[in-house]
DODO-967811 format. One record per residue (C-alpha): residue number from 1; residue in three letters; x, y, z. Coordinates in Angstrom, 3 decimals. Example, Ala and Ser with C-alpha at 12.3 -4.5 7.8 and 13.67 -1.06 7.14 Angstrom:
2
PT    n  res         x         y         z
PT    1  ALA    12.300    -4.500     7.800
PT    2  SER    13.670    -1.060     7.140
This chain:
430
PT    n  res         x         y         z
PT    1  MET     2.670   -18.553    60.721
PT    2  PRO     1.203   -15.065    61.422
PT    3  GLN    -1.878   -14.063    59.457
PT    4  ILE    -1.190   -11.568    56.637
PT    5  ARG    -3.646    -8.695    56.348
PT    6  VAL    -4.191    -5.649    54.171
PT    7  LYS    -4.740    -2.234    55.739
PT    8  THR    -7.089     0.166    54.082
PT    9  LEU    -5.992     1.907    50.912
PT   10  ALA    -6.295     5.226    52.677
PT   11  TRP    -3.183     4.465    54.790
PT   12  ALA    -1.084     3.793    51.644
PT   13  VAL    -2.353     6.960    49.994
PT   14  GLY    -1.451     8.892    53.130
PT   15  VAL     2.112     7.566    53.097
PT   16  VAL     2.563     8.388    49.407
PT   17  SER     1.078    11.864    49.901
PT   18  SER     3.486    12.481    52.776
PT   19  LEU     6.443    11.417    50.663
PT   20  VAL     5.327    13.710    47.844
PT   21  ALA     5.009    16.616    50.253
PT   22  PHE     8.486    15.917    51.597
PT   23  THR     9.926    15.959    48.061
PT   24  ALA     8.122    19.157    47.158
PT   25  PHE     9.487    21.056    50.153
PT   26  GLY    12.914    19.434    50.337
PT   27  VAL    14.600    22.790    49.757
PT   28  ALA    12.984    24.345    52.859
PT   29  PRO    14.343    24.038    56.425
PT   30  LEU    13.682    20.554    57.726
PT   31  THR    11.371    21.440    60.616
PT   32  ALA     8.620    18.919    59.888
PT   33  PRO     8.206    16.118    62.467
PT   34  ASP     9.563    12.674    61.674
PT   35  LEU     7.232    10.400    59.774
PT   36  PRO     5.903     7.434    61.723
PT   37  GLU     7.456     4.114    60.895
PT   38  GLY     5.384     2.408    58.221
PT   39  GLN     3.920    -1.060    58.677
PT   40  LEU     2.666    -3.237    55.836
PT   41  THR     0.498    -6.312    56.070
PT   42  VAL    -1.074    -8.260    53.203
PT   43  GLU    -4.295   -10.239    53.351
PT   44  ALA    -4.787   -13.219    51.035
PT   45  ALA    -7.741   -12.852    48.652
PT   46  ALA    -9.227   -15.541    46.426
PT   47  TRP    -9.841   -14.648    42.760
PT   48  SER   -13.273   -15.487    41.413
PT   49  ALA   -14.392   -15.976    37.819
PT   50  GLU   -17.250   -13.618    38.653
PT   51  VAL   -14.795   -10.744    38.445
PT   52  PHE   -14.796   -11.173    34.640
PT   53  ALA   -18.489   -11.697    34.254
PT   54  GLY   -18.923    -8.314    32.595
PT   55  GLU   -15.839    -8.548    30.343
PT   56  SER   -16.389    -6.919    26.952
PT   57  ASN   -15.322    -8.150    23.522
PT   58  LEU   -11.607    -8.219    22.763
PT   59  THR   -10.041    -6.898    19.553
PT   60  GLN    -6.943    -8.748    18.428
PT   61  GLN    -4.654    -8.476    15.381
PT   62  GLU    -2.115   -10.810    13.865
PT   63  ARG     0.198   -10.457    10.874
PT   64  ILE     0.011   -13.343     8.399
PT   65  ARG     3.129   -15.527     8.358
PT   66  ARG     4.600   -17.318     5.382
PT   67  GLY     2.745   -20.603     4.850
PT   68  GLU    -0.060   -19.520     7.200
PT   69  THR    -3.292   -21.547     7.162
PT   70  LEU    -6.701   -20.693     8.555
PT   71  SER    -6.192   -23.281    11.288
PT   72  SER    -2.824   -21.895    12.401
PT   73  LEU    -4.156   -18.342    12.296
PT   74  MET    -7.131   -19.204    14.515
PT   75  THR    -4.770   -20.909    16.937
PT   76  ARG    -2.610   -17.803    17.202
PT   77  LEU    -5.709   -15.663    17.680
PT   78  GLY    -6.785   -17.987    20.491
PT   79  VAL   -10.076   -18.700    18.721
PT   80  ASP   -12.291   -21.679    19.530
PT   81  ASP   -14.999   -21.403    16.869
PT   82  PRO   -15.721   -24.529    14.744
PT   83  GLU   -18.807   -22.830    13.284
PT   84  PHE   -16.673   -20.007    11.896
PT   85  ALA   -14.124   -22.402    10.349
PT   86  ALA   -16.913   -24.413     8.705
PT   87  PHE   -18.549   -21.256     7.344
PT   88  VAL   -15.310   -20.061     5.716
PT   89  ARG   -14.901   -23.369     3.912
PT   90  VAL   -18.433   -23.478     2.439
PT   91  ASP   -19.292   -19.828     1.753
PT   92  LEU   -18.020   -18.805    -1.706
PT   93  PHE   -17.217   -15.247    -0.650
PT   94  ALA   -15.746   -16.112     2.754
PT   95  ARG   -13.397   -18.646     1.147
PT   96  GLN   -11.124   -15.776     0.142
PT   97  LEU    -9.838   -16.018     3.717
PT   98  LEU    -8.249   -19.363     2.789
PT   99  GLU    -5.867   -17.495     0.426
PT  100  LEU    -3.845   -15.793     3.146
PT  101  ARG    -0.919   -13.669     2.016
PT  102  ALA     2.189   -13.256     4.118
PT  103  GLY     2.584    -9.739     5.476
PT  104  ARG    -1.123    -8.932     5.495
PT  105  SER    -2.878    -8.521     8.816
PT  106  VAL    -6.138    -9.838    10.217
PT  107  SER    -8.222    -7.997    12.798
PT  108  ALA   -10.708    -9.987    14.874
PT  109  VAL   -13.270    -9.014    17.500
PT  110  LEU   -13.585   -11.945    19.913
PT  111  SER   -16.357   -12.682    22.401
PT  112  PRO   -15.441   -13.657    25.976
PT  113  ASP   -16.023   -17.308    24.977
PT  114  ARG   -13.321   -16.902    22.233
PT  115  THR   -15.720   -17.072    19.288
PT  116  ILE   -15.449   -14.546    16.471
PT  117  GLU   -17.896   -11.657    16.352
PT  118  ARG   -16.225    -9.908    13.409
PT  119  LEU   -13.080   -10.579    11.389
PT  120  SER   -11.643    -8.369     8.650
PT  121  TYR    -8.872    -9.117     6.176
PT  122  ARG    -7.584    -6.633     3.603
PT  123  LEU    -7.809    -8.043     0.091
PT  124  GLY    -5.225    -5.688    -1.337
PT  125  ALA    -5.485    -3.912    -4.694
PT  126  GLU    -4.124    -0.653    -3.313
PT  127  ASP    -3.726     2.263    -5.708
PT  128  PRO    -2.524     5.859    -5.366
PT  129  VAL    -5.916     7.008    -4.080
PT  130  GLY    -7.052     4.164    -1.805
PT  131  LEU    -6.267     1.003     0.137
PT  132  GLY    -8.619    -1.220    -1.827
PT  133  ARG   -11.223    -3.432    -0.168
PT  134  ARG   -11.357    -5.856     2.736
PT  135  LEU   -13.238    -9.063     3.424
PT  136  VAL   -15.467    -8.934     6.498
PT  137  ILE   -17.024   -11.986     8.175
PT  138  ALA   -19.390   -11.073    10.999
PT  139  ARG   -22.175   -12.421    13.159
PT  140  GLN   -25.437   -10.644    12.505
PT  141  SER   -28.505   -11.731    14.474
PT  142  GLY   -26.661   -14.899    15.417
PT  143  LYS   -25.774   -15.863    11.837
PT  144  LEU   -22.434   -15.563    10.045
PT  145  VAL   -22.369   -13.397     6.921
PT  146  ALA   -19.533   -12.392     4.571
PT  147  PHE   -19.214    -9.175     2.576
PT  148  ASP   -16.603    -6.703     1.417
PT  149  GLU   -16.186    -2.999     2.066
PT  150  ALA   -13.814    -0.199     1.169
PT  151  VAL   -10.855     0.117     3.530
PT  152  PRO   -11.046     3.524     5.250
PT  153  ALA    -7.752     5.341     4.786
PT  154  GLU    -6.085     7.915     6.975
PT  155  ARG    -4.031    10.302     4.861
PT  156  SER    -0.940    12.229     5.772
PT  157  ILE     1.480    14.286     3.718
PT  158  GLU     5.235    13.730     3.760
PT  159  THR     7.836    16.203     2.519
PT  160  ARG    11.319    14.825     1.898
PT  161  THR    14.573    15.673     0.186
PT  162  ALA    17.386    13.315    -0.785
PT  163  VAL    20.893    14.107    -2.039
PT  164  VAL    22.797    11.437    -3.940
PT  165  ASP    26.176    10.493    -2.530
PT  166  ARG    26.825     7.042    -4.025
PT  167  SER    23.440     5.779    -5.277
PT  168  LEU    19.868     6.979    -5.444
PT  169  ILE    18.593     3.998    -3.435
PT  170  GLU    21.008     4.781    -0.592
PT  171  ALA    19.915     8.425    -0.727
PT  172  LEU    16.253     7.386    -0.472
PT  173  ASP    17.000     5.155     2.525
PT  174  ALA    18.874     7.956     4.280
PT  175  ALA    15.971    10.351     3.685
PT  176  GLU    13.380     7.699     4.733
PT  177  ILE    11.691     7.850     1.318
PT  178  PRO     9.982     4.564     0.276
PT  179  ASP    11.419     2.879    -2.825
PT  180  ASN     8.082     2.853    -4.658
PT  181  VAL     8.179     6.646    -4.849
PT  182  LEU    10.450     5.949    -7.832
PT  183  SER     7.778     3.885    -9.594
PT  184  ARG     5.256     6.673    -8.983
PT  185  MET     7.759     9.088   -10.538
PT  186  ALA     8.132     6.815   -13.569
PT  187  ASP     4.357     6.960   -14.003
PT  188  VAL     4.481    10.765   -13.853
PT  189  PHE     7.415    11.376   -16.182
PT  190  GLY     7.252     8.280   -18.381
PT  191  ARG    10.179     7.768   -20.719
PT  192  GLU    11.618    11.188   -19.845
PT  193  VAL    13.053     9.867   -16.608
PT  194  ASN    16.013     7.523   -16.226
PT  195  LEU    16.700     7.368   -12.514
PT  196  ARG    19.516     4.860   -12.956
PT  197  ASP    21.624     7.620   -14.496
PT  198  VAL    22.374     9.659   -11.376
PT  199  ARG    25.516    11.336   -10.112
PT  200  ARG    26.830    12.550    -6.800
PT  201  GLY    25.110    15.770    -5.800
PT  202  ASP    21.871    15.069    -7.707
PT  203  ARG    18.907    16.102    -5.587
PT  204  LEU    15.345    14.846    -5.207
PT  205  ARG    12.631    16.869    -3.508
PT  206  VAL     9.204    15.283    -3.155
PT  207  VAL     5.834    15.812    -1.462
PT  208  TYR     3.621    12.726    -1.345
PT  209  GLU     0.612    11.271     0.435
PT  210  THR     0.740     8.196     2.626
PT  211  LEU    -2.328     6.037     3.246
PT  212  HIS    -2.810     4.037     6.423
PT  213  GLU    -5.644     1.956     7.833
PT  214  ALA    -6.431     3.110    11.372
PT  215  GLY    -5.385     0.570    13.985
PT  216  SER    -3.818    -1.775    11.424
PT  217  LEU    -0.495    -3.570    11.808
PT  218  GLU     0.223    -3.029     8.122
PT  219  PRO     2.605    -0.186     7.248
PT  220  PRO     1.425     2.887     5.335
PT  221  ILE     1.604     2.821     1.543
PT  222  VAL     2.681     5.633    -0.731
PT  223  GLY    -0.327     7.325    -2.265
PT  224  ARG    -0.219    10.049    -4.848
PT  225  ILE     2.837    12.204    -5.455
PT  226  LEU     1.692    15.791    -4.999
PT  227  ALA     4.854    17.536    -6.153
PT  228  VAL     8.293    16.360    -7.176
PT  229  GLN    11.483    17.919    -8.439
PT  230  PHE    14.627    16.090    -9.511
PT  231  ARG    17.766    17.988   -10.461
PT  232  GLY    21.005    16.503   -11.733
PT  233  GLY    23.522    18.345   -13.861
PT  234  GLN    21.650    19.955   -16.736
PT  235  ARG    18.599    17.764   -16.154
PT  236  LYS    15.555    19.054   -14.288
PT  237  LEU    12.329    17.100   -13.879
PT  238  GLU     9.416    18.600   -11.995
PT  239  ALA     5.713    17.940   -11.634
PT  240  VAL     2.715    19.107    -9.622
PT  241  TRP    -0.579    17.245    -9.262
PT  242  TYR    -3.466    19.629    -9.949
PT  243  GLN    -7.168    18.817    -9.762
PT  244  GLN    -9.376    21.068   -11.813
PT  245  ALA   -12.727    22.485   -10.743
PT  246  ASN   -14.541    19.767   -12.740
PT  247  GLY   -12.850    17.057   -10.636
PT  248  SER   -10.366    15.806   -13.253
PT  249  GLY    -6.691    15.851   -12.339
PT  250  ASP    -3.339    15.669   -14.102
PT  251  TYR     0.337    16.315   -13.577
PT  252  TYR     1.824    19.566   -14.834
PT  253  SER     5.301    21.015   -14.902
PT  254  PHE     5.858    24.051   -12.701
PT  255  ASP     5.296    26.270   -15.743
PT  256  GLY     1.913    24.654   -16.463
PT  257  ARG     2.807    22.135   -19.203
PT  258  ASN     0.582    19.055   -19.065
PT  259  LEU     2.575    15.863   -18.407
PT  260  SER    -0.293    13.377   -18.709
PT  261  GLN     0.255    10.298   -20.846
PT  262  PRO    -2.486     8.002   -22.158
PT  263  PHE    -0.502     4.795   -21.431
PT  264  LEU     1.914     3.819   -18.667
PT  265  THR     5.311     2.761   -19.975
PT  266  SER     5.134    -0.516   -18.030
PT  267  PRO     2.333    -2.686   -16.605
PT  268  LEU     4.623    -3.575   -13.662
PT  269  GLU     6.290    -1.326   -11.119
PT  270  PHE     9.614    -3.190   -10.726
PT  271  THR    10.721    -5.483   -13.526
PT  272  ARG    13.088    -6.074   -16.398
PT  273  ILE    12.435    -7.000   -20.032
PT  274  SER    13.473   -10.578   -20.740
PT  275  SER    12.221   -10.770   -24.339
PT  276  GLY    11.261    -7.970   -26.694
PT  277  PHE     8.969    -7.546   -29.684
PT  278  THR    10.393    -9.287   -32.750
PT  279  GLU     9.335   -10.947   -35.990
PT  280  SER    11.601   -13.939   -35.350
PT  281  ARG    12.894   -15.612   -32.198
PT  282  GLN    13.422   -19.204   -31.070
PT  283  HIS    10.459   -20.323   -28.984
PT  284  PRO    11.681   -21.282   -25.461
PT  285  ILE     9.415   -24.360   -25.296
PT  286  PHE     8.967   -25.630   -28.857
PT  287  GLY    12.388   -24.642   -30.170
PT  288  ASP    11.157   -23.379   -33.556
PT  289  TRP    11.511   -19.820   -34.845
PT  290  ARG     8.423   -17.658   -34.749
PT  291  ALA     7.338   -14.060   -34.225
PT  292  HIS     7.077   -12.701   -30.691
PT  293  LYS     4.223   -10.206   -30.852
PT  294  GLY     4.707    -8.695   -27.430
PT  295  VAL     7.139    -7.956   -24.636
PT  296  ASP     7.994   -10.300   -21.745
PT  297  PHE     8.576    -8.701   -18.345
PT  298  GLN    10.413   -10.991   -15.941
PT  299  ALA     9.221   -10.565   -12.342
PT  300  PRO     8.701   -12.672    -9.184
PT  301  LEU     5.583   -14.805    -8.858
PT  302  GLY     2.742   -12.709    -7.433
PT  303  THR     4.033    -9.308    -8.592
PT  304  LYS     1.116    -6.946    -9.139
PT  305  ILE     0.024    -6.150   -12.699
PT  306  ARG    -1.780    -2.914   -13.507
PT  307  SER    -3.792    -1.633   -16.432
PT  308  THR    -1.645     0.685   -18.522
PT  309  ALA    -4.596     2.954   -19.391
PT  310  ASP    -8.305     3.550   -18.827
PT  311  GLY   -10.536     1.067   -20.596
PT  312  ILE   -13.112    -1.728   -20.459
PT  313  VAL   -12.266    -5.359   -19.656
PT  314  ASP   -12.866    -7.265   -22.899
PT  315  PHE   -11.859   -10.742   -21.682
PT  316  VAL   -10.912   -12.518   -18.436
PT  317  GLY   -10.110   -16.218   -18.508
PT  318  GLN    -7.882   -18.841   -20.090
PT  319  GLN    -6.607   -18.964   -23.666
PT  320  ARG    -4.460   -21.952   -24.629
PT  321  GLY    -0.781   -20.908   -24.595
PT  322  TYR    -1.526   -17.616   -22.840
PT  323  GLY    -2.804   -19.362   -19.710
PT  324  ASN    -4.689   -16.877   -17.557
PT  325  VAL    -5.152   -13.755   -19.638
PT  326  VAL    -6.784   -10.316   -19.378
PT  327  ILE    -7.622    -8.204   -22.440
PT  328  ILE    -8.541    -4.532   -22.036
PT  329  LYS   -10.084    -2.430   -24.792
PT  330  HIS    -9.051     1.196   -24.313
PT  331  ASN   -10.873     2.795   -27.239
PT  332  ALA   -12.089     1.944   -30.732
PT  333  ARG    -8.523     1.328   -31.920
PT  334  GLN    -6.224     0.358   -29.014
PT  335  THR    -6.210    -2.866   -26.965
PT  336  THR    -3.725    -4.374   -24.500
PT  337  LEU    -3.274    -8.033   -23.495
PT  338  TYR    -1.742    -9.429   -20.278
PT  339  ALA    -0.881   -13.157   -20.253
PT  340  HIS     0.431   -16.000   -18.013
PT  341  LEU    -1.213   -14.481   -14.902
PT  342  ASN    -1.154   -16.376   -11.627
PT  343  GLU    -4.491   -14.967   -10.466
PT  344  PHE    -6.973   -12.260   -11.395
PT  345  ALA    -7.905    -9.241    -9.302
PT  346  GLU   -10.977    -9.839    -7.152
PT  347  GLY   -14.160    -8.810    -8.989
PT  348  LEU   -12.471    -8.351   -12.379
PT  349  GLN   -14.959    -9.355   -15.085
PT  350  GLN   -15.846    -8.700   -18.692
PT  351  GLY   -17.450    -5.312   -19.257
PT  352  LYS   -16.030    -3.785   -16.070
PT  353  PRO   -14.360    -0.373   -16.482
PT  354  VAL   -10.788     0.005   -15.232
PT  355  ARG    -8.662     3.075   -14.708
PT  356  GLN    -5.016     3.578   -15.527
PT  357  GLY    -2.935     1.913   -12.812
PT  358  ASP    -5.740    -0.332   -11.490
PT  359  PHE    -4.644    -3.744   -10.160
PT  360  ILE    -5.832    -6.468   -12.569
PT  361  GLY    -3.868    -9.560   -11.506
PT  362  THR    -0.508   -11.000   -10.530
PT  363  VAL     2.477   -12.377   -12.425
PT  364  GLY     2.392   -16.130   -12.916
PT  365  THR     3.628   -18.919   -15.145
PT  366  THR     0.375   -20.368   -16.550
PT  367  GLY     0.067   -21.535   -20.152
PT  368  TRP     3.178   -22.014   -22.283
PT  369  SER     5.675   -20.493   -19.904
PT  370  THR     9.085   -21.526   -18.624
PT  371  GLY     9.035   -19.271   -15.551
PT  372  PRO     7.228   -16.384   -13.859
PT  373  HIS     6.796   -13.434   -16.240
PT  374  LEU     4.177   -11.204   -17.816
PT  375  HIS     3.630   -11.354   -21.567
PT  376  PHE     2.293    -7.965   -22.670
PT  377  GLU     0.838    -7.093   -26.085
PT  378  PHE    -0.329    -3.836   -27.636
PT  379  LEU    -2.728    -3.869   -30.581
PT  380  VAL    -3.817    -0.998   -32.820
PT  381  ASP    -6.722    -1.741   -35.163
PT  382  ASN    -6.245    -5.430   -34.240
PT  383  GLU    -2.624    -5.343   -35.471
PT  384  HIS     0.278    -6.040   -33.108
PT  385  VAL     2.730    -3.202   -32.565
PT  386  ASP     5.822    -2.927   -30.370
PT  387  PRO     4.491    -1.912   -26.910
PT  388  MET     7.690    -0.026   -26.117
PT  389  THR     7.245     2.330   -29.074
PT  390  ALA     3.441     2.454   -29.100
PT  391  VAL     3.201     4.712   -26.055
PT  392  LYS     2.502     8.138   -27.519
PT  393  THR     1.612    11.392   -25.794
PT  394  VAL    -1.584    12.844   -27.249
PT  395  PRO    -2.284    16.582   -27.281
PT  396  VAL    -4.090    17.768   -24.151
PT  397  ARG    -5.760    21.061   -23.419
PT  398  ALA    -3.621    23.511   -21.482
PT  399  LEU    -4.814    25.177   -18.299
PT  400  ALA    -6.517    28.523   -18.732
PT  401  GLY    -8.542    31.105   -16.823
PT  402  ASP    -9.272    30.422   -13.144
PT  403  ASP    -7.666    26.970   -13.327
PT  404  LEU    -4.396    28.502   -14.474
PT  405  LYS    -4.496    31.072   -11.649
PT  406  ARG    -5.148    28.399    -9.024
PT  407  PHE    -2.418    26.203   -10.470
PT  408  ASN     0.128    29.022   -10.412
PT  409  ALA    -0.688    29.679    -6.742
PT  410  LEU    -0.308    25.969    -5.912
PT  411  ALA     2.987    25.682    -7.809
PT  412  GLY     4.249    28.755    -5.928
PT  413  GLU     3.470    27.069    -2.595
PT  414  TYR     5.482    23.992    -3.564
PT  415  ARG     8.395    26.110    -4.778
PT  416  SER     8.458    27.788    -1.361
PT  417  ARG     8.295    24.410     0.396
PT  418  PHE    11.207    23.068    -1.654
PT  419  GLY    13.167    26.222    -0.897
PT  420  LEU    12.602    25.694     2.815
PT  421  LEU    13.835    22.101     2.448
PT  422  ASP    17.081    23.365     0.931
PT  423  THR    17.535    25.821     3.797
PT  424  GLN    16.993    23.115     6.404
PT  425  LEU    19.355    20.728     4.616
PT  426  ALA    22.096    23.375     4.415
PT  427  ALA    21.696    24.157     8.123
PT  428  ARG    22.031    20.463     8.986
PT  429  PHE    25.476    20.273     7.420
PT  430  GLU    26.832    23.562     8.803
């Protein structure tokens, strides 16, 4: 068998260069001499492990699968690191990695020997202004340590318009607007908005932020709505987010009316009421008739629960029939209670301040419960009131002076942007 050899790379480059030249001048008279017939030989070369001696660390990501365990995750990452696995199981902070949630992603920096140099896992608790925090387990000076840090967020601004043909959800899908924009709108407009009552031709225009972790497999989340306008028949809802010079921000109508509300209308984004506030109902477990001093929101296990207003955590723990419960004191008179939770938000503890919309736990079925739901109570001066009627809008100071001038300029910019959207949409259908 003849020996196979490799000519120098220069010969191959010369052939390719000649072909390129021929292509470049193909439109000219063909007066160039014929190319010599090419010959190709290949020489066998043995690979050596020394080629990879200087290989750097490798960054790898995996999305968590349903039923994922730490062992299966490390296998998919190609990790061989018994020390890391042992550390996760004994370190109280690192053990959060054992509670893997499907859909989340893990990013790991691996050494050439397939041990972990650094692993990060987002803990969740996103809100309109951030992506929450992430667990980090890293080797520092040869020792494994665990800590958490804020997830850096890349922000972008999306401008969309949707026109209802058959349903609002279909219109959102067609316009590539995420469904949870609706829940953000409900937070802005409160009880004024009923987005189930829509008709053909109704139009939504919206400008919103999206937040994304650089290099992450996880999709962006919807951040804050910056401006929104919904028109249907005689109904017009509009809002603009405006941050004042002192750093405080609120939503205002395009004419400057403050839309802020002290309490969200619901502690859950997507839910339905399964049992309302009443002085007499048959208890689902004990069968007797007794008062129901709150509202039950039916929702899937693990649905996020949020604080309905700013306040201070007054209690976190277990209380007999309530199971896992959180109590938040909002001021000297008003308190809210959230019961039957599956788990509490990481770091939630008595005395900790929370802001309206902050993640405080997830829906569960602990305590006296026949299925996953949130039991929600509203107390005024330690007396139970109906949460659905207790949400009141308090007087707020109107914009004035320089703030009013800046707001009017900002509202004018959004009006122009919405007008441009209408022009583009009309052109698309012409």
